[in-house]
C-alpha positions in Angstrom: -11.9 -1.9 -10.6 -14.2 -1.2 -7.7 -13.0 -0.6 -4.0 -14.5 -4.0 -3.0 -12.4 -5.7 -5.7 -9.3 -4.0 -4.4 -10.2 -5.0 -0.8 -10.4 -8.6 -2.0 -6.9 -8.3 -3.6 -5.6 -6.8 -0.3 -7.0 -9.8 1.7 -5.2 -12.2 -0.8 -1.8 -10.9 0.0 -1.1 -13.3 2.8 2.4 -13.2 4.3 4.8 -13.7 1.3 8.6 -14.3 1.8 10.4 -11.3 0.5 14.2 -11.0 -0.1 15.4 -7.3 0.0 18.7 -6.6 -1.6 20.2 -3.1 -1.7 21.7 -0.2 0.2 20.6 -0.2 3.8 20.7 3.3 5.2 20.3 4.9 8.7 18.0 8.0 8.7 18.3 10.3 11.7 15.7 12.9 12.4 16.1 16.0 14.6 12.8 17.8 15.3 12.2 21.2 16.7 10.7 24.6 16.5 12.1 27.0 13.7 11.9 30.0 15.9 13.8 32.7 14.1 16.8 33.6 11.9 20.2 33.2 13.6 22.2 36.3 14.6 25.3 34.5 13.5 24.3 33.8 9.9 21.2 34.1 7.6 20.0 30.6 8.6 17.0 29.2 10.6 17.6 28.7 14.2 16.1 25.2 15.1 15.4 24.6 18.9 15.6 20.8 18.9 13.2 18.9 21.1 13.2 15.4 19.7 15.6 13.0 18.0 15.0 9.6 16.5 16.6 7.0 14.1 14.7 5.2 11.4 15.6 2.7 8.6 16.3 4.3 5.2 16.9 3.0 1.8 16.5 -0.8 1.5 16.0 -0.9 5.2 12.9 1.3 4.8 11.6 -1.1 2.2 12.1 -3.9 4.7 10.2 -2.0 7.4 7.4 -1.2 5.0 7.2 -4.9 4.0 6.9 -5.8 7.6 4.0 -3.3 7.9 2.4 -5.1 5.0 2.8 -8.4 7.0 5.5 -9.9 4.7 8.3 -12.2 6.0 11.5 -10.2 5.2 15.1 -11.3 4.7 17.6 -8.4 4.3 20.6 -8.6 2.1 23.2 -5.8 2.1 26.4 -4.3 3.3 26.9 -1.8 6.1 29.9 -0.4 7.9 31.5 -2.2 10.9 30.4 0.7 13.1 27.9 1.9 15.5 25.5 3.1 12.8 25.7 -0.3 11.0 24.9 -2.1 14.4 21.9 0.3 14.8 20.6 -0.6 11.4 20.8 -4.2 12.3 19.0 -3.6 15.6 16.3 -1.6 13.9 15.7 -4.4 11.4 15.6 -7.1 14.0 13.3 -5.1 16.2 10.7 -4.7 13.3 10.8 -8.5 12.7 13.1 -8.6 9.7 15.9 -11.2 9.3 19.2 -9.4 9.2 21.5 -12.4 9.0 22.6 -11.5 5.4 23.5 -7.9 6.3 27.3 -8.1 6.1 29.8 -5.7 7.7 32.6 -4.1 5.7 35.3 -2.5 7.8 36.5 -0.4 4.8 33.4 1.7 4.4 31.0 3.6 6.8 27.3 2.9 7.0 25.4 5.4 4.9 23.6 8.0 7.2 21.2 10.6 6.2 20.4 13.2 8.8 17.3 15.4 8.4 16.4 18.4 10.4 12.6 19.1 10.6 11.4 22.5 11.6 8.0 23.5 12.9 6.7 27.1 12.2 4.9 28.4 15.3 4.7 25.0 16.8 3.0 23.3 13.8 3.4 22.5 10.1 6.6 20.5 10.2 8.9 20.6 7.2 12.4 19.5 6.3 14.8 22.3 6.3 18.2 20.6 5.9 19.5 17.1 5.1 23.2 16.0 5.7 24.5 12.8 4.1 27.5 10.8 5.2 28.4 8.0 2.8 30.8 6.3 0.4 29.7 5.4 -3.1 32.5 3.2 -4.2 31.6 -0.3 -5.3 32.2 -3.0 -2.7 35.5 -5.0 -3.1 35.6 -8.1 -5.5 36.2 -10.6 -2.7 33.2 -9.3 -0.6 31.1 -9.2 -3.8 31.8 -12.8 -4.6 31.1 -13.9 -1.1 27.8 -11.9 -1.1 26.7 -13.4 -4.4 27.4 -16.9 -3.3 25.3 -16.5 -0.2 22.5 -14.8 -2.1 22.3 -17.6 -4.7 21.5 -20.2 -2.0 18.7 -18.1 -0.5 16.8 -16.8 -3.5 14.8 -20.0 -3.9 13.4 -19.7 -0.4 11.5 -16.6 -1.2 8.4 -15.6 -3.2 9.9 -12.4 -4.6 13.1 -10.5 -4.6 13.2 -6.7 -4.4 16.3 -4.7 -5.3 16.5 -1.2 -3.7 19.4 0.4 -5.5 20.5 3.8 -4.1 23.8 3.8 -5.9 25.9 3.4 -2.7 28.1 0.7 -4.1 26.3 -2.5 -3.1 24.3 -3.3 -6.3 27.2 -3.7 -8.7 26.5 -4.8 -12.2 28.2 -8.1 -11.7 26.2 -8.8 -8.6 22.9 -7.8 -10.1 23.6 -10.0 -13.1 24.1 -13.1 -10.9 21.0 -12.3 -8.9 18.7 -11.6 -11.7 19.8 -14.6 -13.7 19.4 -16.8 -10.6 15.8 -15.4 -10.1 15.0 -16.3 -13.7 16.4 -19.8 -13.3 14.3 -20.4 -10.2 11.2 -18.6 -11.5 11.3 -16.0 -8.7 10.0 -12.6 -9.7 12.5 -9.7 -9.2 11.5 -6.1 -9.0 13.9 -3.2 -9.1 13.8 0.4 -7.8 16.5 1.7 -10.0 19.2 4.5 -9.6 18.9 7.7 -11.5 21.0 7.4 -14.6 21.2 6.7 -18.4 22.3 3.1 -18.4 19.9 0.5 -17.0 21.5 -2.5 -18.6 22.5 -3.8 -15.1 18.8 -4.5 -14.6 18.1 -6.4 -17.8 15.9 -9.5 -17.3 14.2 -8.3 -14.2 10.4 -8.9 -13.9 9.7 -5.3 -13.6 10.9 -1.8 -12.4 9.5 1.1 -10.7 11.5 4.2 -11.8 9.9 7.6 -11.3 9.2 10.2 -13.9 12.7 11.7 -13.8 14.6 8.4 -13.7 12.6 6.9 -16.6 13.1 10.1 -18.6 16.9 9.9 -18.2 17.0 6.2 -19.0 14.9 6.6 -22.2 15.9 10.1 -23.3 12.3 11.2 -23.2 10.6 14.2 -21.6 7.7 12.6 -19.7 5.2 15.4 -19.7 2.1 13.6 -21.2 0.3 10.4 -21.1 1.8 9.4 -24.5 5.3 10.1 -23.3 4.8 8.1 -20.1 3.5 5.1 -21.9 6.3 5.3 -24.6 9.0 5.4 -21.8 7.4 2.3 -20.1 7.3 0.5 -23.4 11.0 1.3 -24.2 12.1 0.0 -20.8 10.1 -3.1 -21.2 11.4 -3.8 -24.7 15.0 -2.8 -24.2 15.4 -4.6 -20.8 13.4 -7.7 -21.4 11.0 -6.9 -18.6 7.8 -8.9 -18.1 5.9 -5.6 -17.5 6.9 -2.0 -17.0 5.9 0.6 -14.6 6.7 4.3 -14.5 5.6 6.2 -11.4 4.3 9.7 -12.1 3.9 11.3 -8.7 0.5 13.2 -8.7 -0.5 11.6 -12.1 -0.4 8.0 -10.7 1.5 5.3 -12.6 1.9 4.2 -16.2 1.8 0.4 -16.9 2.7 -1.6 -20.0 1.6 -5.1 -19.2 2.8 -8.5 -20.4 0.7 -8.3 -23.5 2.1 -4.9 -24.4 -1.0 -3.0 -23.6 -0.5 0.4 -21.9 -2.6 2.2 -19.5 -2.3 5.2 -17.0 -3.7 4.5 -13.5 -4.5 7.8 -11.9 -4.2 8.3 -8.1 -6.5 10.4 -5.9 -5.4 13.8 -5.0 -3.6 13.9 -1.6 -2.3 16.5 0.8 1.4 16.2 0.1 3.6 16.8 3.2 6.8 14.9 2.3 7.6 12.7 -0.7 10.4 11.0 1.4 9.9 7.2 1.2 7.1 7.2 -1.4 9.2 5.2 -3.9 10.1 2.6 -1.2 6.4 2.3 -0.3 5.4 1.7 -3.9 8.1 -0.9 -4.4 7.1 -2.7 -1.2 3.4 -2.7 -2.0 3.9 -3.8 -5.5 6.4 -6.4 -4.5 4.0 -8.0 -2.0 1.2 -8.0 -4.7 3.6 -9.7 -7.3 4.5 -12.3 -4.6 0.8 -13.0 -4.2 0.3 -13.5 -7.9 -1.9 -10.5 -8.5 -2.3 -9.1 -12.0 0.1 -6.1 -12.7 -2.8 -3.7 -13.0 -4.1 -4.7 -9.5 -0.5 -4.3 -8.2 -0.3 -0.8 -9.6 -3.7 0.2 -8.2 -2.7 -0.9 -4.7 0.7 0.8 -5.1 -1.1 4.0 -5.9 -3.0 3.8 -2.6 0.0 3.0 -0.5 2.2 5.6 -2.2 -0.6 8.2 -1.7 -0.7 7.5 2.0 3.1 7.8 2.4 3.3 11.3 0.9 0.7 12.4 3.6 3.3 11.7 6.4 6.3 13.7 7.4 9.4 11.8 6.9 9.7 8.0 6.2 6.8 6.2 7.8 5.6 2.6 7.8 2.1 2.2 6.4 0.5 -0.8 7.9 -1.9 -3.0 5.8 -4.7 -2.0 8.1 -4.2 1.7 7.2 -4.4 0.8 3.5 -7.6 -1.1 4.2 -9.1 1.8 6.2 -8.3 4.2 3.3 -9.9 2.0 0.7 -13.0 1.9 2.9 -13.0 5.7 3.5 -12.4 6.5 -0.2 -15.5 4.6 -1.2 -18.3 7.0 -2.5 -21.0 7.3 0.3 -24.0 7.8 -1.9 -23.9 6.1 -5.3 -21.3 3.7 -3.8 -23.7 2.5 -1.0 -25.5 0.0 -3.3 -23.3 -3.0 -3.8 -23.4 -6.6 -5.2 -23.5 -9.4 -2.8 -20.0 -10.6 -3.5 -18.7 -7.1 -3.2 -20.5 -6.6 0.1 -18.9 -9.8 1.6 -15.5 -8.5 0.6 -16.3 -5.2 2.3 -17.5 -6.8 5.4 -14.3 -8.8 5.7 -12.3 -5.5 5.5 -14.4 -3.8 8.1 -14.0 -6.8 10.4 -10.2 -6.8 9.9 -10.3 -3.1 11.1 -12.1 -4.1 14.2 -15.6 -3.0 13.2 -18.8 -4.9 13.8 -21.6 -5.5 11.2 -25.3 -5.1 11.8 -27.7 -6.5 9.2 -31.3 -5.5 8.5 -33.3 -7.7 6.0 -36.7 -7.0 4.4 -38.6 -6.5 1.2 -39.2 -2.8 1.9 -42.1 -2.8 -0.5 -43.5 -0.1 1.8 -41.6 2.4 3.9 -42.6 4.5 6.9 -41.1 6.5 9.8 -41.1 3.4 12.1 -38.8 1.6 9.7 -36.5 4.5 9.6 -36.3 4.5 13.4 -35.6 0.7 13.3 -32.7 1.2 10.9 -31.3 4.0 13.1 -31.5 1.7 16.1 -29.8 -1.0 14.3 -27.0 1.3 13.2 -26.4 2.3 16.7 -25.8 -1.3 17.8 -22.8 -1.8 15.5 -20.2 0.1 13.5 -21.5 -0.7 10.0 -25.2 -1.1 9.0 -26.0 -3.3 6.0 -29.5 -3.4 4.6 -30.4 -6.4 2.5 -33.4 -5.9 0.2 -35.1 -9.2 -0.6 -35.8 -9.7 -4.3 -39.5 -10.3 -3.9 -42.2 -7.6 -3.4 -44.8 -7.4 -0.6 -48.1 -5.6 -0.1 -49.1 -3.0 2.5 -50.0 0.5 3.2 -47.4 3.2 4.2 -46.4 6.8 3.8 -44.2 5.8 1.0 -45.2 3.0 -1.3 -42.8 1.1 -3.4 -45.2 -1.6 -4.5 -44.0 -3.0 -7.8 -40.6 -1.2 -7.6 -37.6 -3.3 -8.5 -35.2 -4.3 -5.8 -32.5 -1.9 -7.0 -35.0 1.0 -6.9 -35.8 0.2 -3.3 -32.1 -0.2 -2.5 -31.4 3.3 -4.0 -34.1 4.8 -1.6 -32.6 3.1 1.4 -29.0 4.3 0.4 -30.2 7.8 0.9 -30.4 7.4 4.6 -27.4 8.6 6.6 -27.4 5.7 9.0 -27.1 3.1 6.3 -23.5 2.2 5.1 -24.3 -0.4 2.5 -27.4 -1.7 0.7 -27.4 -5.1 -1.1 -30.2 -6.5 -3.3 -30.6 -10.2 -2.9 -32.2 -12.3 -5.7 -35.1 -14.6 -4.5 -33.9 -17.8 -3.0 -30.4 -16.7 -1.9 -31.2 -14.8 1.3 -30.3 -17.6 3.7 -27.1 -18.5 1.9 -26.0 -14.8 2.0 -26.8 -14.6 5.7 -24.7 -17.6 6.6 -21.8 -16.2 4.5 -22.0 -12.7 6.1 -22.4 -13.8 9.6 -23.5 -10.4 11.0 -22.7 -9.5 14.5 -26.1 -8.1 14.9 -29.2 -9.3 13.0 -32.0 -6.8 13.4 -35.6 -6.4 12.2 -36.8 -3.9 9.7 -39.8 -3.3 11.9 -39.4 -1.1 15.0 -41.7 -3.3 16.9 -39.3 -6.2 16.8 -36.1 -6.2 18.9 -32.6 -6.8 17.5 -31.2 -10.3 17.6 -27.6 -11.3 17.8 -26.2 -14.0 15.5 -25.3 -17.1 17.4 -21.6 -17.3 18.2 -21.1 -13.5 17.9 -20.8 -11.0 20.7 -24.0 -9.0 21.5 -23.9 -5.3 21.1 
């Protein structure tokens, strides 16, 4: 699938209604300079200069969904304490509905405190994590109350995401009621599972997103090859009755066995990995939004790869907005061979650029001949906007020039134009569709291919 196709998928996501069920965690961060080894003990001395609190666990999934423009309802249990109230406040401040976040006076809110040290004022890395938690299952009475409230809300959502961190909320009995209710109402349910050998509690889910280690433990396989990854995904799909099965493979991408039983590995681009914290949550959120929008599993995995790759480039847990994913897709596009695109692909790319706040300039012409004046005209057009598109009309024209392309096919003329640094995209237009394409693209600046003609601005659009 091309970048323009993925951008089209991204623009189709809309604002789905997502119910997030799981373990809501408070992440605290202490940042500072790791100056030296302490004189008291062989430990790093951290001079703290900044502290912050973020959402973790299912809360992180909720925050990431908000970054992806989803409407989010949160369902979980926190302690009746200051930490629990802070979790609720953080969820509300990011625009999530926390009405179904119940308080349990018998247990504390799970807190993970991370200490991040910078060496010589840069290169921050996590040096210590301290967890405060209780893993005992929630009580039977609270479980029954919680399940009843969930059952009434599931049908109001487009997808349910289960973020299970094994902190006692996602009991087997509760999950059974939730998954069965989702099946009854035809609402997809996706699970980010615990690490363990028994995944029977997730039977009947639409899909799961275990990582390499988790899938290996659940299937008894050592996932060290393409074959083993696909076999693990197939075993999970078959044994748990999943619609399709995903195994995340860190630097190797993801393995997918789709609804028809076909398996494929979807590689990810190499990334500068600073911190894997939150990568699984980001993948669950991205795939969940894609499933809610009705995308094919393969497209869900491709976009999940992009989102997960962006997450590992951040230090600590970070929300990746949809706009950042759009920007990365545009930036990852090959700049030379990838410049020549089909009309439909160009329209999708233009939509993505505009969503990122960029303006489009269009230059049309046959380019049957080519000279320095036309190069100057293209450079001038490029300076009038953020993205220059050159449309090569399908017909040929006569003339004399330094470079002659008389008789050359439109795609050959397009390839020559693509070699110019100022040109972002080139599109070859079949004869008779030029005006239709122009009305669909609606460029911010419509410029001439001849230096002697001045740029014109499309009616209704702001001039450069």
